[in-house]
C-alpha positions as CSV (number, residue, x, y, z in Angstrom):
1,M,22.7,-6.9,-17.3
2,T,20.2,-4.2,-17.3
3,K,18.5,-3.8,-13.6
4,K,15.0,-4.5,-13.3
5,V,12.9,-1.4,-12.7
6,I,10.0,-0.8,-10.2
7,A,7.9,2.5,-10.3
8,F,6.4,4.5,-7.0
9,Q,4.9,7.6,-6.2
10,G,7.0,10.2,-4.5
11,R,10.7,11.6,-4.3
12,P,13.9,8.9,-3.7
13,G,13.8,8.3,-0.4
14,A,10.4,8.2,0.5
15,Y,8.8,5.4,2.4
16,S,7.4,3.9,-0.9
17,D,10.9,3.9,-2.4
18,L,12.0,2.3,0.7
19,A,8.9,0.0,0.0
20,C,10.2,-1.0,-3.4
21,R,13.8,-1.8,-2.2
22,T,12.7,-3.8,0.6
23,A,10.4,-6.0,-1.6
24,K,12.8,-5.9,-4.5
25,P,16.3,-6.1,-3.6
26,G,18.7,-5.0,-6.4
27,W,16.0,-3.5,-8.4
28,Q,16.3,0.0,-9.8
29,T,13.5,2.2,-8.3
30,L,11.7,4.7,-10.7
31,P,10.3,7.9,-8.8
32,C,6.8,9.5,-9.8
33,K,5.2,12.6,-9.1
34,T,1.7,10.6,-9.3
35,F,0.1,7.1,-8.8
36,A,-1.1,7.7,-12.3
37,E,2.5,8.3,-13.4
38,A,3.8,5.1,-11.7
39,I,1.0,3.0,-13.4
40,E,1.8,4.7,-16.7
41,A,5.4,3.9,-16.6
42,V,4.7,0.0,-16.3
43,H,2.4,0.3,-19.1
44,K,4.9,2.1,-21.4
45,G,7.7,-0.6,-20.3
46,D,9.9,2.3,-18.3
47,A,9.4,-0.3,-15.6
48,E,8.3,-3.7,-14.8
49,L,6.3,-3.2,-11.7
50,A,4.7,-0.4,-9.8
51,M,4.7,-0.2,-5.8
52,L,1.3,1.5,-4.9
53,A,0.1,2.2,-1.4
54,C,-3.2,1.1,-0.9
55,E,-4.2,1.5,2.9
56,N,-2.4,2.7,6.1
57,S,-2.7,1.5,9.6
58,L,-3.4,4.6,11.0
59,A,-4.4,6.7,8.1
60,G,-6.8,4.5,6.5
61,R,-7.1,3.9,2.6
62,V,-5.4,5.7,-0.2
63,P,-8.5,6.7,-2.1
64,D,-6.7,7.5,-5.3
65,I,-6.1,3.5,-5.9
66,H,-9.8,3.1,-5.7
67,S,-10.5,4.9,-8.9
68,L,-6.8,4.3,-11.0
69,L,-6.4,0.6,-10.6
70,P,-9.3,-0.9,-11.7
71,N,-9.2,0.9,-14.9
72,S,-5.6,0.9,-15.2
73,G,-5.3,-2.4,-17.0
74,L,-2.5,-3.8,-14.7
75,Y,-2.9,-7.0,-12.5
76,I,-2.0,-7.1,-8.7
77,V,1.0,-9.6,-8.4
78,G,1.9,-9.1,-5.0
79,E,1.5,-7.1,-1.5
80,H,4.1,-5.6,0.7
81,F,3.8,-4.2,4.2
82,Q,6.4,-1.6,5.0
83,R,6.7,-0.4,8.8
84,V,6.8,3.5,8.8
85,E,9.7,4.4,11.2
86,H,10.1,8.3,11.3
87,C,13.6,9.7,11.5
88,L,14.3,13.4,13.0
89,L,16.9,14.5,10.2
90,G,19.3,17.3,10.1
91,V,22.4,18.7,8.6
92,P,25.8,17.0,9.6
93,G,26.6,18.5,13.0
94,T,23.4,19.5,14.2
95,R,22.2,19.1,17.9
96,I,18.8,18.5,18.7
97,E,18.7,21.4,21.0
98,D,19.5,23.8,17.5
99,V,16.5,22.6,15.9
100,K,13.7,25.0,16.0
101,R,11.3,23.7,12.9
102,V,10.6,20.8,11.6
103,H,9.5,20.0,8.1
104,T,7.6,17.1,7.0
105,H,4.4,15.5,5.2
106,P,0.9,16.8,6.9
107,V,0.0,12.7,7.9
108,A,3.4,12.4,9.2
109,M,3.2,15.6,11.1
110,G,0.1,14.2,13.0
111,Q,2.3,11.1,14.1
112,I,4.9,13.0,15.7
113,S,3.0,15.1,18.2
114,T,5.1,13.9,21.5
115,L,8.1,14.9,19.7
116,L,6.8,18.7,18.6
117,K,5.8,19.0,22.4
118,T,8.9,17.6,24.2
119,H,11.3,19.9,22.2
120,N,8.6,22.7,21.4
121,F,9.5,22.5,17.5
122,T,7.8,24.4,15.2
123,P,5.8,22.5,12.7
124,V,5.8,23.1,9.2
125,V,4.0,21.1,6.4
126,E,5.7,20.3,3.3
127,F,4.6,18.2,0.5
128,D,6.3,14.9,1.3
129,T,8.6,13.2,3.6
130,A,11.5,12.7,1.0
131,G,11.0,16.4,-0.2
132,A,11.2,18.2,3.5
133,A,14.5,16.2,3.9
134,E,15.6,17.3,0.1
135,L,14.8,20.9,1.2
136,V,16.7,20.8,4.6
137,A,19.8,19.4,3.0
138,L,19.7,22.4,0.6
139,W,19.1,25.0,3.5
140,K,22.2,23.5,5.2
141,K,20.7,25.5,8.5
142,P,20.8,23.5,11.8
143,E,17.6,25.1,13.0
144,E,15.9,23.2,10.3
145,A,15.0,19.5,10.4
146,A,13.1,17.2,8.7
147,V,11.0,14.1,9.6
148,A,11.2,11.1,7.1
149,S,12.8,7.8,6.3
150,E,16.3,6.7,7.3
151,L,16.7,6.0,3.5
152,A,15.8,9.9,2.9
153,G,18.5,10.9,5.3
154,Q,21.1,8.6,3.7
155,L,20.2,10.0,0.2
156,N,20.6,13.4,1.0
157,G,23.3,13.1,3.5
158,L,21.9,14.1,6.6
159,Q,22.3,13.0,10.4
160,I,19.9,11.1,12.2
161,L,19.2,13.1,15.3
162,Q,16.7,10.9,16.8
163,R,14.9,7.4,15.5
164,N,11.3,6.2,15.8
165,V,10.1,9.6,16.7
166,E,6.4,8.4,15.8
167,D,4.0,8.2,18.5
168,A,2.6,4.8,17.2
169,K,4.9,2.2,17.0
170,H,2.6,0.1,14.7
171,N,2.7,2.6,11.9
172,T,2.4,0.5,8.8
173,T,1.5,1.1,5.3
174,R,0.2,-1.8,2.8
175,F,1.1,-1.7,-0.8
176,Y,-0.2,-3.5,-3.7
177,I,2.6,-4.5,-6.2
178,A,1.1,-4.3,-10.1
179,S,2.4,-5.6,-13.7
180,R,0.9,-5.6,-16.9
181,S,1.0,-9.4,-17.0
182,E,-1.3,-11.4,-14.4
183,Q,1.1,-13.8,-12.1
184,R,-1.2,-16.3,-10.4
185,P,0.0,-18.7,-8.1
186,S,-1.0,-22.2,-9.0
187,P,-4.4,-23.5,-7.7
188,G,-4.0,-25.4,-4.5
189,T,-0.9,-23.8,-3.0
190,P,-1.1,-22.2,0.4
191,D,-1.5,-18.6,1.7
192,N,-3.1,-16.5,-1.4
193,M,-5.0,-13.6,-1.6
194,T,-7.8,-12.3,-4.3
195,T,-8.7,-9.0,-4.9
196,V,-12.2,-8.4,-6.1
197,I,-13.9,-5.2,-7.2
198,F,-17.9,-4.9,-8.2
199,S,-20.8,-2.8,-7.6
200,V,-24.3,-3.2,-6.2
201,K,-27.6,-2.2,-7.2
202,N,-29.1,0.5,-4.7
203,I,-31.7,-2.2,-3.1
204,P,-32.2,-3.1,0.2
205,G,-30.2,-6.1,1.1
206,A,-28.0,-6.1,-2.0
207,L,-24.8,-6.0,-0.5
208,Y,-25.9,-8.9,2.3
209,K,-26.9,-11.2,-0.5
210,V,-23.3,-10.4,-2.3
211,L,-21.2,-11.1,0.6
212,G,-23.3,-13.8,2.1
213,G,-21.5,-16.3,0.3
214,F,-18.0,-15.7,1.9
215,A,-19.6,-16.2,5.3
216,T,-21.1,-19.3,4.2
217,S,-18.0,-20.9,2.5
218,G,-16.1,-19.8,5.6
219,V,-13.7,-17.4,3.5
220,N,-11.7,-15.0,5.5
221,M,-12.4,-11.6,4.3
222,T,-9.7,-9.1,5.3
223,R,-10.6,-5.8,3.6
224,L,-13.9,-4.1,2.2
225,E,-13.8,-0.7,1.0
226,S,-16.7,1.3,-0.4
227,Y,-16.9,4.5,-2.7
228,M,-19.1,6.4,-5.1
229,T,-18.5,6.0,-9.0
230,G,-19.5,8.7,-11.6
231,G,-20.7,11.3,-9.1
232,S,-23.8,9.2,-8.1
233,F,-25.0,8.2,-4.9
234,A,-27.1,5.8,-6.2
235,A,-24.4,3.1,-7.0
236,T,-21.9,2.1,-5.0
237,R,-18.3,0.2,-6.1
238,F,-16.7,-2.3,-3.6
239,L,-13.1,-3.3,-3.3
240,L,-12.6,-6.6,-1.8
241,D,-9.6,-8.7,-0.2
242,V,-10.1,-12.1,0.7
243,E,-7.9,-15.2,1.6
244,G,-7.5,-18.2,-1.0
245,H,-7.4,-18.7,-4.7
246,P,-10.3,-18.5,-7.0
247,E,-9.9,-22.0,-8.3
248,D,-10.1,-23.5,-4.4
249,A,-13.6,-24.9,-3.7
250,T,-14.7,-22.7,-1.1
251,L,-13.4,-19.2,-2.6
252,G,-14.8,-20.4,-5.9
253,K,-18.1,-20.8,-4.5
254,A,-18.3,-17.6,-2.8
255,L,-17.1,-16.1,-6.2
256,A,-19.7,-17.4,-7.9
257,E,-22.4,-16.2,-5.5
258,L,-21.1,-12.5,-5.8
259,D,-21.0,-12.6,-9.6
260,F,-25.0,-13.8,-9.3
261,F,-26.0,-11.1,-7.2
262,S,-23.3,-8.1,-8.1
263,E,-22.7,-6.2,-11.1
264,N,-19.4,-5.5,-13.0
265,A,-17.5,-8.1,-10.9
266,K,-13.5,-8.5,-11.8
267,I,-10.8,-9.7,-10.1
268,L,-7.6,-7.6,-10.2
269,G,-5.4,-9.7,-9.1
270,V,-4.6,-13.0,-7.3
271,Y,-1.2,-13.3,-5.1
272,K,0.9,-14.6,-2.6
273,Q,0.1,-13.3,0.7
274,S,3.0,-11.2,2.0
275,P,4.9,-13.3,5.1
276,F,4.0,-10.3,7.2
277,R,0.2,-11.0,7.1
278,R,1.1,-14.5,8.8
279,Q,3.1,-12.8,11.3
280,M,0.7,-10.5,12.5
281,S,-1.9,-12.8,13.1
282,G,0.3,-15.3,14.6
283,R,-0.5,-18.1,12.5
284,P,1.5,-20.7,11.0
285,P,1.7,-21.1,7.1
286,E,-1.2,-23.3,5.6
287,E,-0.3,-26.7,4.4
288,P,-1.4,-27.0,0.7
289,S,-4.6,-28.5,-0.3
290,S,-5.2,-31.9,-1.9
291,G,-7.3,-30.4,-4.8
292,C,-9.2,-27.5,-5.9
293,A,-12.9,-27.1,-8.1
294,D,-15.3,-25.0,-9.0
295,A,-13.2,-22.9,-11.2
296,I,-14.4,-19.4,-11.6
297,A,-13.5,-16.9,-14.4
298,G,-12.5,-13.5,-13.2
């Protein structure tokens, strides 16, 4: 039986690759140079799903997703949170005192300042973490080390010299899982998320009116990101994540109000919350509601 395929942006062993393997065990992972290529792989049928990084607890949002996902024609069908655990990797037989230079992605480099200072390593920026591991494996020099995932080390035959070298132990990346077909959970089921994109007019109080319905309906908003469109400073586009299903009474009412006061509102996906979200908040899973009302078209 042919394995199902999930695409991601990055080299084999990247954290996006690890996210794919964790979220979809047994699936074949398809590395792509860019987010656009990962999305195209799903459109062409080379992959059933795409794992798209959207935000990081330290680095913030991933800008490319704001511009690519709304026009991609794909639907968000899930979310995944991947803990970023950096490992110091060297060729087999290397001792940590042999290392002189550390290679990794610039964002990862900013997350290992304690390691660099402690050992007086020279930082060398590379295109990505997994690519840095590939280079170190190619060079076969004990003075060169990489900071990347354990998976990158395994795929490139490298030795782990030290685990968890990141400064912040809460470093986590959130991913949207995207598909060609919409896969909404049933209305009334617990623990749902809805992602919406919309625009507001450049007039006083526009955003207040758009978002007011969520507050009055008691809907929990977990993410609100703004960005400019078309090179204009006169209009702003927003990406919004909220808890709930559009056919639930509370969220349905809030979305109806958003639709009235906004422009070009579109639901990008309705999907189940990751269990990580509940663990993070310390809340138990919700009980199923008794019914739903006020359905709204996406």
